[in-house]
C-alpha positions as a Markdown table, in Angstrom:
| # | Residue | x | y | z |
|---|---|---|---|---|
| 1 | Met | -27.0 | 41.8 | -21.0 |
| 2 | Ser | -25.7 | 40.3 | -24.3 |
| 3 | Asp | -26.6 | 36.9 | -25.6 |
| 4 | Asp | -23.0 | 35.8 | -25.0 |
| 5 | Gly | -23.2 | 36.8 | -21.3 |
| 6 | Val | -26.5 | 35.0 | -20.8 |
| 7 | Phe | -25.2 | 31.9 | -22.6 |
| 8 | Gln | -22.0 | 31.9 | -20.5 |
| 9 | Gln | -23.9 | 32.3 | -17.3 |
| 10 | Gly | -26.2 | 29.4 | -18.3 |
| 11 | Leu | -23.2 | 27.3 | -19.2 |
| 12 | Leu | -21.6 | 28.0 | -15.8 |
| 13 | Arg | -24.9 | 27.1 | -14.0 |
| 14 | Phe | -25.1 | 23.9 | -16.0 |
| 15 | Gln | -21.5 | 23.0 | -15.1 |
| 16 | Arg | -22.1 | 23.6 | -11.4 |
| 17 | Val | -25.3 | 21.5 | -11.4 |
| 18 | Leu | -23.5 | 18.7 | -13.3 |
| 19 | Ala | -20.5 | 18.8 | -10.9 |
| 20 | Lys | -23.0 | 18.6 | -7.9 |
| 21 | Val | -24.8 | 15.6 | -9.5 |
| 22 | Leu | -21.4 | 13.9 | -10.1 |
| 23 | Ala | -20.4 | 14.6 | -6.4 |
| 24 | Val | -23.7 | 13.0 | -5.2 |
| 25 | Ala | -23.1 | 10.1 | -7.5 |
| 26 | Met | -19.5 | 9.6 | -6.2 |
| 27 | Val | -20.8 | 9.7 | -2.6 |
| 28 | Ile | -23.3 | 6.9 | -3.5 |
| 29 | Val | -20.5 | 4.9 | -5.2 |
| 30 | Ile | -18.2 | 5.4 | -2.2 |
| 31 | Ile | -20.9 | 4.3 | 0.2 |
| 32 | Ala | -21.7 | 1.2 | -1.9 |
| 33 | Ala | -18.0 | 0.4 | -2.3 |
| 34 | Thr | -17.4 | 0.7 | 1.4 |
| 35 | Leu | -20.3 | -1.6 | 2.2 |
| 36 | Gln | -19.1 | -4.1 | -0.4 |
| 37 | Leu | -15.6 | -4.0 | 1.1 |
| 38 | Met | -16.9 | -4.5 | 4.6 |
| 39 | Thr | -18.9 | -7.5 | 3.3 |
| 40 | Val | -15.9 | -9.0 | 1.6 |
| 41 | Leu | -13.7 | -8.4 | 4.7 |
| 42 | Ala | -16.3 | -10.0 | 7.0 |
| 43 | Trp | -16.6 | -13.0 | 4.7 |
| 44 | Glu | -12.8 | -13.5 | 4.3 |
| 45 | Val | -12.0 | -13.1 | 7.9 |
| 46 | Ala | -14.6 | -15.7 | 8.9 |
| 47 | Pro | -12.9 | -18.6 | 10.7 |
| 48 | Ala | -13.6 | -21.0 | 7.8 |
| 49 | Gln | -11.8 | -18.7 | 5.3 |
| 50 | Phe | -8.9 | -17.6 | 7.5 |
| 51 | Pro | -6.0 | -17.0 | 6.8 |
| 52 | Phe | -6.2 | -14.9 | 3.7 |
| 53 | Leu | -5.2 | -16.6 | 0.5 |
| 54 | Val | -3.0 | -14.6 | -1.8 |
| 55 | Ser | -5.8 | -14.1 | -4.4 |
| 56 | Glu | -8.3 | -12.9 | -1.8 |
| 57 | Leu | -5.8 | -10.5 | -0.3 |
| 58 | Glu | -5.1 | -9.0 | -3.7 |
| 59 | Met | -8.8 | -8.7 | -4.3 |
| 60 | Val | -9.4 | -6.9 | -0.9 |
| 61 | Leu | -6.4 | -4.7 | -1.5 |
| 62 | Gly | -7.6 | -3.8 | -4.9 |
| 63 | Gln | -11.0 | -2.9 | -3.5 |
| 64 | Val | -9.5 | -0.7 | -0.8 |
| 65 | Leu | -7.4 | 1.1 | -3.4 |
| 66 | Glu | -10.5 | 1.5 | -5.7 |
| 67 | Leu | -12.2 | 3.1 | -2.7 |
| 68 | Leu | -9.3 | 5.5 | -2.2 |
| 69 | Ile | -9.4 | 6.4 | -5.9 |
| 70 | Ala | -13.2 | 7.1 | -5.7 |
| 71 | Ile | -12.6 | 9.3 | -2.6 |
| 72 | Glu | -9.9 | 11.2 | -4.5 |
| 73 | Val | -12.2 | 11.7 | -7.5 |
| 74 | Leu | -14.8 | 13.1 | -5.1 |
| 75 | Glu | -12.1 | 15.5 | -3.8 |
| 76 | Asn | -11.5 | 16.6 | -7.4 |
| 77 | Ile | -15.2 | 17.3 | -7.8 |
| 78 | Thr | -15.4 | 19.1 | -4.5 |
| 79 | Ala | -12.3 | 21.2 | -5.2 |
| 80 | Tyr | -13.8 | 22.1 | -8.6 |
| 81 | Leu | -17.1 | 23.2 | -7.0 |
| 82 | Lys | -15.2 | 25.4 | -4.5 |
| 83 | Asp | -12.6 | 27.0 | -6.9 |
| 84 | His | -14.2 | 26.5 | -10.3 |
| 85 | His | -11.0 | 25.3 | -11.8 |
| 86 | Ile | -9.2 | 21.9 | -11.9 |
| 87 | Gln | -6.4 | 21.3 | -9.4 |
| 88 | Val | -3.6 | 19.7 | -11.4 |
| 89 | Glu | -1.9 | 18.3 | -8.2 |
| 90 | Leu | -5.0 | 16.5 | -7.1 |
| 91 | Val | -5.6 | 15.0 | -10.5 |
| 92 | Leu | -2.0 | 13.8 | -10.7 |
| 93 | Ala | -2.2 | 12.3 | -7.2 |
| 94 | Thr | -5.4 | 10.5 | -8.2 |
| 95 | Ala | -3.7 | 9.2 | -11.4 |
| 96 | Ile | -0.7 | 8.0 | -9.3 |
| 97 | Thr | -2.9 | 6.2 | -6.9 |
| 98 | Ala | -4.8 | 4.5 | -9.8 |
| 99 | Leu | -1.5 | 3.5 | -11.4 |
| 100 | Ala | -0.2 | 2.2 | -8.0 |
| 101 | Arg | -3.4 | 0.1 | -7.8 |
| 102 | Lys | -2.8 | -1.3 | -11.3 |
| 103 | Ile | 0.8 | -2.2 | -10.3 |
| 104 | Ile | -0.1 | -3.7 | -7.0 |
| 105 | Val | -3.0 | -5.8 | -8.4 |
| 106 | Met | -1.3 | -6.4 | -11.7 |
| 107 | Pro | -3.5 | -8.1 | -14.3 |
| 108 | Glu | -2.3 | -11.2 | -16.0 |
| 109 | Pro | -1.2 | -10.4 | -19.5 |
| 110 | Ala | -2.7 | -12.4 | -22.5 |
| 111 | Thr | 0.6 | -14.1 | -23.0 |
| 112 | Ala | 3.8 | -14.6 | -21.0 |
| 113 | Ala | 5.7 | -12.6 | -23.6 |
| 114 | Asp | 3.5 | -9.5 | -22.9 |
| 115 | Lys | 4.4 | -9.3 | -19.2 |
| 116 | Pro | 7.8 | -7.5 | -19.6 |
| 117 | Leu | 6.1 | -5.0 | -21.9 |
| 118 | Leu | 3.3 | -4.5 | -19.3 |
| 119 | Val | 5.8 | -4.0 | -16.5 |
| 120 | Ile | 7.9 | -1.5 | -18.6 |
| 121 | Ser | 4.9 | 0.5 | -19.7 |
| 122 | Leu | 3.5 | 0.7 | -16.2 |
| 123 | Gly | 7.0 | 1.8 | -15.0 |
| 124 | Val | 7.2 | 4.5 | -17.6 |
| 125 | Ala | 3.7 | 5.8 | -16.8 |
| 126 | Cys | 4.7 | 5.9 | -13.1 |
| 127 | Leu | 7.8 | 7.8 | -13.8 |
| 128 | Ala | 6.0 | 10.3 | -16.1 |
| 129 | Leu | 3.2 | 10.9 | -13.5 |
| 130 | Cys | 5.7 | 11.3 | -10.7 |
| 131 | Ala | 7.8 | 13.7 | -12.7 |
| 132 | Ala | 4.7 | 15.7 | -13.6 |
| 133 | Tyr | 3.7 | 15.9 | -10.0 |
| 134 | Trp | 7.2 | 16.9 | -8.9 |
| 135 | Leu | 7.3 | 19.7 | -11.6 |
| 136 | Val | 3.9 | 21.0 | -10.5 |
| 137 | Gln | 5.1 | 21.0 | -6.8 |
| 138 | Arg | 8.3 | 22.7 | -7.8 |
| 139 | Ser | 6.6 | 25.4 | -9.9 |
| 140 | Arg | 4.2 | 26.1 | -7.0 |
| 141 | Ala | 7.0 | 26.4 | -4.5 |
| 142 | Arg | 8.8 | 28.9 | -6.8 |
| 143 | Ile | 5.6 | 30.9 | -7.2 |
| 144 | Arg | 5.1 | 31.0 | -3.4 |
| 145 | Ser | 8.8 | 32.0 | -2.8 |
| 146 | Ser | 8.7 | 34.7 | -5.5 |
| 147 | Ser | 5.5 | 36.2 | -4.1 |
| 148 | Arg | 7.0 | 36.8 | -0.7 |
């Protein structure tokens, strides 16, 4: 076997090991985030804290969406381990979820004048990601229909 073949096999093994380590790390992060979310929910739903205040509701919603994003990242890693290539649809869906989280739990801009620019930039990013997702879906549908 040539040196290039040995190097490429070693690189492939390293990528697989690294992806598995990342998957284990993501499982730990998801478990920790779930425990933290349950703690926050238990604390916020306690009779002294009820009903939710708007800021607490936004915080809990933000944590739920962060957890969903972490699960989607784990799905990306798992899909890579199975197929050994990146699934563009899954990456775009993760990015759309992350952007939706940013929009739902919108940060306060440094100045009031920055808020319209922030809303516009998030809207443009959302349109771009959704258009990319639609194009990928459309191209896959065409490939499937042409292969029949």
